[in-house]
Structure formats: structure tokens, C-alpha cells
MIGUSE-21673 format. One record per residue (C-alpha): x, y, z; residue number from 0; residue in three letters. Coordinates in Angstrom, 1 decimal. Example, Ala and Ser with C-alpha at 12.3 -4.5 7.8 and 13.67 -1.06 7.14 Angstrom:
# residues 2
rec east = 12.3 north = -4.5 up = 7.8 i = 0 aa = ALA
rec east = 13.7 north = -1.1 up = 7.1 i = 1 aa = SER
# end
This chain:
# residues 258
rec east = 107.8 north = 119.1 up = 66.1 i = 0 aa = UNK
rec east = 109.1 north = 116.4 up = 63.7 i = 1 aa = UNK
rec east = 107.9 north = 113.4 up = 62.5 i = 2 aa = UNK
rec east = 109.5 north = 111.4 up = 65.0 i = 3 aa = UNK
rec east = 109.0 north = 113.0 up = 68.2 i = 4 aa = UNK
rec east = 105.0 north = 113.8 up = 66.8 i = 5 aa = UNK
rec east = 105.4 north = 109.5 up = 66.5 i = 6 aa = UNK
rec east = 107.0 north = 109.7 up = 70.2 i = 7 aa = UNK
rec east = 104.5 north = 111.8 up = 71.5 i = 8 aa = UNK
rec east = 101.3 north = 109.7 up = 70.3 i = 9 aa = UNK
rec east = 102.8 north = 106.4 up = 71.4 i = 10 aa = UNK
rec east = 103.2 north = 107.7 up = 74.9 i = 11 aa = UNK
rec east = 99.8 north = 109.2 up = 75.1 i = 12 aa = UNK
rec east = 98.4 north = 106.3 up = 73.7 i = 13 aa = UNK
rec east = 100.1 north = 104.4 up = 76.6 i = 14 aa = UNK
rec east = 99.2 north = 107.0 up = 79.1 i = 15 aa = UNK
rec east = 95.6 north = 106.4 up = 77.8 i = 16 aa = UNK
rec east = 95.1 north = 103.2 up = 78.0 i = 17 aa = UNK
rec east = 96.5 north = 102.9 up = 81.7 i = 18 aa = UNK
rec east = 94.5 north = 105.7 up = 83.0 i = 19 aa = UNK
rec east = 91.1 north = 103.6 up = 81.2 i = 20 aa = UNK
rec east = 92.3 north = 100.5 up = 82.5 i = 21 aa = UNK
rec east = 93.0 north = 101.7 up = 85.9 i = 22 aa = UNK
rec east = 91.6 north = 105.0 up = 86.8 i = 23 aa = UNK
rec east = 93.9 north = 105.5 up = 89.8 i = 24 aa = UNK
rec east = 97.6 north = 105.8 up = 89.0 i = 25 aa = UNK
rec east = 97.1 north = 105.3 up = 85.2 i = 26 aa = UNK
rec east = 98.3 north = 108.7 up = 84.7 i = 27 aa = UNK
rec east = 101.5 north = 108.6 up = 86.7 i = 28 aa = UNK
rec east = 104.0 north = 108.0 up = 83.8 i = 29 aa = UNK
rec east = 103.1 north = 111.1 up = 82.3 i = 30 aa = UNK
rec east = 105.6 north = 113.1 up = 83.2 i = 31 aa = UNK
rec east = 108.3 north = 110.8 up = 83.1 i = 32 aa = UNK
rec east = 107.3 north = 109.8 up = 79.6 i = 33 aa = UNK
rec east = 107.4 north = 114.1 up = 78.6 i = 34 aa = UNK
rec east = 110.9 north = 114.0 up = 80.0 i = 35 aa = UNK
rec east = 112.6 north = 111.1 up = 79.3 i = 36 aa = UNK
rec east = 111.2 north = 110.0 up = 76.0 i = 37 aa = UNK
rec east = 109.7 north = 112.9 up = 74.4 i = 38 aa = UNK
rec east = 112.5 north = 115.4 up = 75.6 i = 39 aa = UNK
rec east = 110.7 north = 117.9 up = 77.5 i = 40 aa = UNK
rec east = 113.7 north = 119.8 up = 79.4 i = 41 aa = UNK
rec east = 112.1 north = 121.9 up = 82.2 i = 42 aa = UNK
rec east = 110.4 north = 119.5 up = 84.8 i = 43 aa = UNK
rec east = 107.9 north = 122.4 up = 85.7 i = 44 aa = UNK
rec east = 106.5 north = 122.2 up = 81.8 i = 45 aa = UNK
rec east = 106.5 north = 118.6 up = 81.8 i = 46 aa = UNK
rec east = 104.1 north = 118.3 up = 84.8 i = 47 aa = UNK
rec east = 102.3 north = 121.6 up = 83.6 i = 48 aa = UNK
rec east = 101.6 north = 119.6 up = 80.1 i = 49 aa = UNK
rec east = 101.3 north = 116.1 up = 81.5 i = 50 aa = UNK
rec east = 98.5 north = 117.6 up = 83.7 i = 51 aa = UNK
rec east = 96.7 north = 119.0 up = 80.7 i = 52 aa = UNK
rec east = 96.8 north = 116.4 up = 78.4 i = 53 aa = UNK
rec east = 96.1 north = 113.8 up = 81.5 i = 54 aa = UNK
rec east = 92.8 north = 115.8 up = 82.2 i = 55 aa = UNK
rec east = 91.5 north = 115.7 up = 78.8 i = 56 aa = UNK
rec east = 92.3 north = 111.9 up = 78.1 i = 57 aa = UNK
rec east = 90.2 north = 111.9 up = 81.3 i = 58 aa = UNK
rec east = 87.4 north = 113.1 up = 80.2 i = 59 aa = UNK
rec east = 87.7 north = 111.0 up = 77.2 i = 60 aa = UNK
rec east = 87.7 north = 107.9 up = 79.6 i = 61 aa = UNK
rec east = 85.3 north = 109.0 up = 81.8 i = 62 aa = UNK
rec east = 82.6 north = 108.5 up = 78.6 i = 63 aa = UNK
rec east = 83.1 north = 105.4 up = 78.2 i = 64 aa = UNK
rec east = 82.9 north = 104.3 up = 82.0 i = 65 aa = UNK
rec east = 79.8 north = 106.5 up = 82.2 i = 66 aa = UNK
rec east = 78.0 north = 104.9 up = 79.5 i = 67 aa = UNK
rec east = 79.0 north = 101.3 up = 81.2 i = 68 aa = UNK
rec east = 77.0 north = 102.5 up = 83.9 i = 69 aa = UNK
rec east = 80.0 north = 102.4 up = 86.6 i = 70 aa = UNK
rec east = 80.6 north = 105.9 up = 87.5 i = 71 aa = UNK
rec east = 78.5 north = 107.3 up = 90.5 i = 72 aa = UNK
rec east = 78.0 north = 110.6 up = 89.8 i = 73 aa = UNK
rec east = 76.6 north = 111.9 up = 93.1 i = 74 aa = UNK
rec east = 80.0 north = 110.7 up = 95.1 i = 75 aa = UNK
rec east = 82.2 north = 111.9 up = 93.0 i = 76 aa = UNK
rec east = 81.2 north = 115.7 up = 92.3 i = 77 aa = UNK
rec east = 80.9 north = 115.9 up = 95.7 i = 78 aa = UNK
rec east = 84.8 north = 114.9 up = 96.5 i = 79 aa = UNK
rec east = 86.1 north = 116.3 up = 92.7 i = 80 aa = UNK
rec east = 84.2 north = 119.9 up = 93.4 i = 81 aa = UNK
rec east = 85.9 north = 120.0 up = 97.4 i = 82 aa = UNK
rec east = 89.2 north = 119.2 up = 95.6 i = 83 aa = UNK
rec east = 89.3 north = 122.1 up = 92.7 i = 84 aa = UNK
rec east = 90.4 north = 124.5 up = 95.7 i = 85 aa = UNK
rec east = 93.1 north = 122.1 up = 97.3 i = 86 aa = UNK
rec east = 94.3 north = 121.4 up = 93.5 i = 87 aa = UNK
rec east = 95.3 north = 125.0 up = 92.7 i = 88 aa = UNK
rec east = 96.8 north = 125.7 up = 96.1 i = 89 aa = UNK
rec east = 99.3 north = 122.2 up = 95.4 i = 90 aa = UNK
rec east = 100.5 north = 123.6 up = 92.4 i = 91 aa = UNK
rec east = 100.8 north = 127.0 up = 93.6 i = 92 aa = UNK
rec east = 103.1 north = 125.8 up = 96.2 i = 93 aa = UNK
rec east = 105.0 north = 123.3 up = 93.4 i = 94 aa = UNK
rec east = 105.6 north = 126.0 up = 91.7 i = 95 aa = UNK
rec east = 107.8 north = 127.6 up = 94.1 i = 96 aa = UNK
rec east = 110.0 north = 124.7 up = 94.1 i = 97 aa = UNK
rec east = 113.3 north = 123.7 up = 92.1 i = 98 aa = UNK
rec east = 112.6 north = 121.4 up = 88.9 i = 99 aa = UNK
rec east = 114.7 north = 118.7 up = 90.1 i = 100 aa = UNK
rec east = 113.5 north = 118.9 up = 93.8 i = 101 aa = UNK
rec east = 110.2 north = 118.9 up = 92.9 i = 102 aa = UNK
rec east = 110.9 north = 115.4 up = 90.7 i = 103 aa = UNK
rec east = 112.2 north = 113.8 up = 93.5 i = 104 aa = UNK
rec east = 109.2 north = 114.5 up = 95.3 i = 105 aa = UNK
rec east = 107.6 north = 113.4 up = 92.2 i = 106 aa = UNK
rec east = 109.7 north = 109.9 up = 92.3 i = 107 aa = UNK
rec east = 108.3 north = 109.5 up = 95.8 i = 108 aa = UNK
rec east = 105.0 north = 110.2 up = 94.9 i = 109 aa = UNK
rec east = 105.1 north = 107.3 up = 92.2 i = 110 aa = UNK
rec east = 106.5 north = 104.7 up = 95.0 i = 111 aa = UNK
rec east = 103.8 north = 105.8 up = 97.1 i = 112 aa = UNK
rec east = 101.1 north = 104.9 up = 94.0 i = 113 aa = UNK
rec east = 102.4 north = 101.7 up = 93.2 i = 114 aa = UNK
rec east = 102.1 north = 100.5 up = 96.9 i = 115 aa = UNK
rec east = 98.4 north = 101.6 up = 96.7 i = 116 aa = UNK
rec east = 98.1 north = 100.1 up = 93.7 i = 117 aa = UNK
rec east = 99.0 north = 96.6 up = 95.2 i = 118 aa = UNK
rec east = 97.1 north = 96.5 up = 98.6 i = 119 aa = UNK
rec east = 94.1 north = 94.2 up = 98.2 i = 120 aa = UNK
rec east = 90.9 north = 96.3 up = 98.7 i = 121 aa = UNK
rec east = 89.1 north = 95.5 up = 102.5 i = 122 aa = UNK
rec east = 86.1 north = 94.2 up = 100.9 i = 123 aa = UNK
rec east = 84.3 north = 94.1 up = 97.4 i = 124 aa = UNK
rec east = 82.2 north = 97.0 up = 98.2 i = 125 aa = UNK
rec east = 78.7 north = 98.2 up = 97.7 i = 126 aa = UNK
rec east = 77.6 north = 99.0 up = 94.2 i = 127 aa = UNK
rec east = 74.3 north = 100.1 up = 95.0 i = 128 aa = UNK
rec east = 75.9 north = 103.0 up = 97.1 i = 129 aa = UNK
rec east = 73.8 north = 106.4 up = 97.0 i = 130 aa = UNK
rec east = 75.0 north = 109.8 up = 98.3 i = 131 aa = UNK
rec east = 73.8 north = 110.9 up = 102.3 i = 132 aa = UNK
rec east = 74.9 north = 113.7 up = 104.2 i = 133 aa = UNK
rec east = 77.1 north = 111.9 up = 106.1 i = 134 aa = UNK
rec east = 78.9 north = 110.7 up = 102.9 i = 135 aa = UNK
rec east = 78.8 north = 114.7 up = 102.1 i = 136 aa = UNK
rec east = 80.8 north = 115.4 up = 105.4 i = 137 aa = UNK
rec east = 83.5 north = 112.3 up = 104.9 i = 138 aa = UNK
rec east = 84.0 north = 112.7 up = 101.1 i = 139 aa = UNK
rec east = 84.4 north = 116.7 up = 101.3 i = 140 aa = UNK
rec east = 87.3 north = 117.2 up = 103.6 i = 141 aa = UNK
rec east = 88.8 north = 114.3 up = 101.5 i = 142 aa = UNK
rec east = 88.5 north = 115.4 up = 98.5 i = 143 aa = UNK
rec east = 90.6 north = 119.0 up = 99.3 i = 144 aa = UNK
rec east = 93.2 north = 117.0 up = 101.2 i = 145 aa = UNK
rec east = 93.6 north = 114.8 up = 97.5 i = 146 aa = UNK
rec east = 93.4 north = 117.9 up = 95.3 i = 147 aa = UNK
rec east = 96.2 north = 119.5 up = 97.2 i = 148 aa = UNK
rec east = 98.4 north = 116.8 up = 96.8 i = 149 aa = UNK
rec east = 97.6 north = 116.2 up = 93.0 i = 150 aa = UNK
rec east = 98.2 north = 119.7 up = 92.1 i = 151 aa = UNK
rec east = 101.7 north = 119.9 up = 93.9 i = 152 aa = UNK
rec east = 102.7 north = 116.3 up = 92.4 i = 153 aa = UNK
rec east = 101.3 north = 117.4 up = 88.9 i = 154 aa = UNK
rec east = 99.5 north = 113.8 up = 88.9 i = 155 aa = UNK
rec east = 95.8 north = 113.1 up = 88.3 i = 156 aa = UNK
rec east = 95.6 north = 112.4 up = 92.2 i = 157 aa = UNK
rec east = 93.5 north = 108.6 up = 90.9 i = 158 aa = UNK
rec east = 96.1 north = 106.7 up = 93.5 i = 159 aa = UNK
rec east = 94.5 north = 109.2 up = 96.3 i = 160 aa = UNK
rec east = 90.9 north = 109.1 up = 94.7 i = 161 aa = UNK
rec east = 89.9 north = 105.7 up = 94.5 i = 162 aa = UNK
rec east = 91.1 north = 104.2 up = 98.1 i = 163 aa = UNK
rec east = 89.3 north = 107.7 up = 99.3 i = 164 aa = UNK
rec east = 86.0 north = 106.7 up = 97.8 i = 165 aa = UNK
rec east = 86.2 north = 103.3 up = 98.3 i = 166 aa = UNK
rec east = 87.1 north = 104.5 up = 102.3 i = 167 aa = UNK
rec east = 84.3 north = 107.3 up = 102.2 i = 168 aa = UNK
rec east = 81.5 north = 105.3 up = 100.6 i = 169 aa = UNK
rec east = 81.9 north = 101.9 up = 100.5 i = 170 aa = UNK
rec east = 81.8 north = 101.8 up = 96.8 i = 171 aa = UNK
rec east = 83.2 north = 98.8 up = 94.8 i = 172 aa = UNK
rec east = 86.7 north = 99.0 up = 93.1 i = 173 aa = UNK
rec east = 85.3 north = 99.2 up = 89.7 i = 174 aa = UNK
rec east = 82.9 north = 102.0 up = 90.8 i = 175 aa = UNK
rec east = 85.8 north = 104.0 up = 92.4 i = 176 aa = UNK
rec east = 88.0 north = 103.3 up = 89.8 i = 177 aa = UNK
rec east = 85.9 north = 105.3 up = 87.5 i = 178 aa = UNK
rec east = 84.6 north = 107.7 up = 89.9 i = 179 aa = UNK
rec east = 88.1 north = 108.9 up = 90.3 i = 180 aa = UNK
rec east = 87.9 north = 109.8 up = 86.4 i = 181 aa = UNK
rec east = 85.6 north = 113.0 up = 87.4 i = 182 aa = UNK
rec east = 88.3 north = 114.5 up = 90.2 i = 183 aa = UNK
rec east = 91.2 north = 113.3 up = 87.5 i = 184 aa = UNK
rec east = 90.0 north = 115.4 up = 84.8 i = 185 aa = UNK
rec east = 88.7 north = 118.7 up = 87.1 i = 186 aa = UNK
rec east = 92.4 north = 118.9 up = 89.2 i = 187 aa = UNK
rec east = 94.4 north = 118.1 up = 86.0 i = 188 aa = UNK
rec east = 92.4 north = 120.9 up = 84.1 i = 189 aa = UNK
rec east = 93.1 north = 123.0 up = 87.9 i = 190 aa = UNK
rec east = 96.8 north = 122.3 up = 87.8 i = 191 aa = UNK
rec east = 97.7 north = 122.9 up = 84.0 i = 192 aa = UNK
rec east = 95.9 north = 126.2 up = 84.0 i = 193 aa = UNK
rec east = 97.8 north = 127.5 up = 87.7 i = 194 aa = UNK
rec east = 101.1 north = 126.4 up = 85.4 i = 195 aa = UNK
rec east = 99.8 north = 128.2 up = 82.1 i = 196 aa = UNK
rec east = 99.5 north = 131.1 up = 84.3 i = 197 aa = UNK
rec east = 103.7 north = 130.7 up = 84.3 i = 198 aa = UNK
rec east = 104.1 north = 129.8 up = 80.8 i = 199 aa = UNK
rec east = 104.7 north = 125.9 up = 81.6 i = 200 aa = UNK
rec east = 102.4 north = 124.1 up = 79.0 i = 201 aa = UNK
rec east = 103.6 north = 123.1 up = 76.0 i = 202 aa = UNK
rec east = 100.4 north = 123.2 up = 74.0 i = 203 aa = UNK
rec east = 101.4 north = 121.6 up = 70.8 i = 204 aa = UNK
rec east = 103.0 north = 118.3 up = 72.5 i = 205 aa = UNK
rec east = 99.8 north = 118.3 up = 74.9 i = 206 aa = UNK
rec east = 97.4 north = 118.4 up = 71.7 i = 207 aa = UNK
rec east = 99.2 north = 115.3 up = 70.4 i = 208 aa = UNK
rec east = 99.4 north = 113.7 up = 73.7 i = 209 aa = UNK
rec east = 95.8 north = 113.9 up = 74.0 i = 210 aa = UNK
rec east = 95.5 north = 112.3 up = 70.1 i = 211 aa = UNK
rec east = 97.4 north = 109.5 up = 71.4 i = 212 aa = UNK
rec east = 95.7 north = 108.8 up = 74.6 i = 213 aa = UNK
rec east = 92.1 north = 109.1 up = 73.2 i = 214 aa = UNK
rec east = 93.0 north = 106.3 up = 71.0 i = 215 aa = UNK
rec east = 94.9 north = 104.4 up = 73.5 i = 216 aa = UNK
rec east = 91.7 north = 105.3 up = 76.5 i = 217 aa = UNK
rec east = 89.6 north = 103.2 up = 74.1 i = 218 aa = UNK
rec east = 91.7 north = 100.1 up = 74.4 i = 219 aa = UNK
rec east = 91.6 north = 101.0 up = 78.1 i = 220 aa = UNK
rec east = 88.5 north = 101.0 up = 79.2 i = 221 aa = UNK
rec east = 87.5 north = 97.9 up = 77.0 i = 222 aa = UNK
rec east = 90.8 north = 96.2 up = 79.1 i = 223 aa = UNK
rec east = 89.0 north = 97.6 up = 82.0 i = 224 aa = UNK
rec east = 86.2 north = 95.2 up = 81.5 i = 225 aa = UNK
rec east = 87.8 north = 92.2 up = 79.8 i = 226 aa = UNK
rec east = 90.1 north = 92.4 up = 82.7 i = 227 aa = UNK
rec east = 87.6 north = 92.7 up = 85.7 i = 228 aa = UNK
rec east = 88.4 north = 89.4 up = 87.1 i = 229 aa = UNK
rec east = 92.5 north = 89.9 up = 87.3 i = 230 aa = UNK
rec east = 92.1 north = 93.2 up = 88.0 i = 231 aa = UNK
rec east = 94.3 north = 93.0 up = 91.0 i = 232 aa = UNK
rec east = 96.8 north = 90.9 up = 89.2 i = 233 aa = UNK
rec east = 97.5 north = 93.6 up = 86.4 i = 234 aa = UNK
rec east = 97.5 north = 96.5 up = 88.9 i = 235 aa = UNK
rec east = 100.4 north = 95.0 up = 90.4 i = 236 aa = UNK
rec east = 102.4 north = 94.2 up = 87.6 i = 237 aa = UNK
rec east = 101.7 north = 97.7 up = 86.6 i = 238 aa = UNK
rec east = 102.5 north = 98.7 up = 90.2 i = 239 aa = UNK
rec east = 105.7 north = 97.2 up = 89.9 i = 240 aa = UNK
rec east = 106.8 north = 99.1 up = 86.5 i = 241 aa = UNK
rec east = 105.6 north = 101.9 up = 88.4 i = 242 aa = UNK
rec east = 108.4 north = 101.1 up = 91.3 i = 243 aa = UNK
rec east = 111.1 north = 100.9 up = 88.7 i = 244 aa = UNK
rec east = 110.3 north = 103.9 up = 86.8 i = 245 aa = UNK
rec east = 110.2 north = 106.1 up = 90.1 i = 246 aa = UNK
rec east = 113.6 north = 104.7 up = 91.0 i = 247 aa = UNK
rec east = 115.1 north = 105.8 up = 87.7 i = 248 aa = UNK
rec east = 113.3 north = 109.4 up = 87.8 i = 249 aa = UNK
rec east = 114.8 north = 109.4 up = 91.5 i = 250 aa = UNK
rec east = 118.2 north = 108.3 up = 89.9 i = 251 aa = UNK
rec east = 118.1 north = 111.3 up = 87.6 i = 252 aa = UNK
rec east = 116.6 north = 114.0 up = 89.7 i = 253 aa = UNK
rec east = 119.5 north = 113.6 up = 92.0 i = 254 aa = UNK
rec east = 122.0 north = 113.4 up = 89.2 i = 255 aa = UNK
rec east = 120.4 north = 117.3 up = 88.4 i = 256 aa = UNK
rec east = 120.6 north = 119.0 up = 91.7 i = 257 aa = UNK
# end
């Protein structure tokens, strides 16, 4: 990697880290497009595998900040994430069998779905004091498996599904769900990247630089999450509009590559 490539990768990682810390769900969705169209990774499978590795590490870094802020509901988050591990490995195994450009078309559709989900207003403020119970475990586990499979297939952290899934199953607040989703984002990303690494589809040098940038951006993102607490919905909708534009671009490029 030359200096320009290092600088570009650092900046891209910082952007994804900031968005991941700020929004939790949907924050990692730009990683693969940045790797493909800004950093210059040519193989879509390598871009997805590398982004999954980088996003997993960045999620852990951002999780620490939310943990210190007391926003992570660990019992609920752990059940959801553990159940989804198998699903993420199975989903990424299927994705590895699909042609790279076709996979990018599916990825563009996932991006559009992420954007739409981020524009919705939560039905209620939620319960900030939610606690794990056996009925909650029975609701969380199946949702975790399905979400993990989707995250592994599309090569994203899956936060756009994890956040509403946690809120629907437990009734926790959006802030708690966004923070708690990072547990699953980290584990699903790790499982997906491990699966892709078995096929040699992870560029570890790029992933390392991307992670460094993400760690720097994540600090700003976690602080921003606190500052934007009163305008979180507006910020999410503006970001969702950007994701829709990028999704259209990814679909256009993928269609041209078929």
C-alpha cells in the first residue's frame, strides 16, 4: 500500500467507525462500497470479507464506549448474538457460492432495506429498565438466528435488523438497542470474516489500516450519539438518504459488471 492508499483507507475507516458509533444499526453498511469504489479492492468477495473483519473490530471498540455509558443491555444482547453466530456462518457460506457482481446486487437491495428501516420512527420510546426473562429468551433466540443469517449473506454487520429486532423482542429503547446491537455486529462480522478468510478472501493489510481509522472515528461517533440524542431520528434519516444514493450506485456498477 502506498501513502495515498493508506490515507484513503484510514479516512474510509474513520467514516465507517464514526457512523457505527453514532447509529449502531446501519452504521457499517458503507464499508464494502468504500473498499470497492474508493480504496480500489477489485474482487467483491474480498471487499465483503475484509469489511466484515474491519467492522467486527470497530464494533468492539465502539461497544466499549457505550458500555461505559451504561447503554448496553448485556443479557439480552448476549442471547441474541450467541443465537445468531450459526446463522451468520451459514449465510456467509451461501454468499461465497454466488458470483461477485450478483452478490453486489443483493447487497444493494440490502442497503436500500437498511435505509428504509432507518427512516422509520420507533413505535414507542421503550423501556430503559428491561431485564432478561425466559419469554424474552424464546423471542430473542430465533430472531438472532435469522438476523445472523442475513448479516452473513449480505456481508454487513446486521445492525439494521438487530436494532429493530431487539426493540420488538424486548421493548428496550432505541439508544439501548443501538448500543446493544454492537455485540451482535462484532460476533456476526467475526464469523463472516473467518468464513471468508478460509477461502483467502480477506485482505488483512487493508483491514488493519481500516480498523485503525475506524477506532479514531468511533470515538467521535460515540460522543456524537450522546450529543444528537434529541435529534437522533433526523440524523438517521439524513444518513438513510445517503445510503439510498450509494445503494443505487452499487446496483448500477454491479449491473454493468454482469
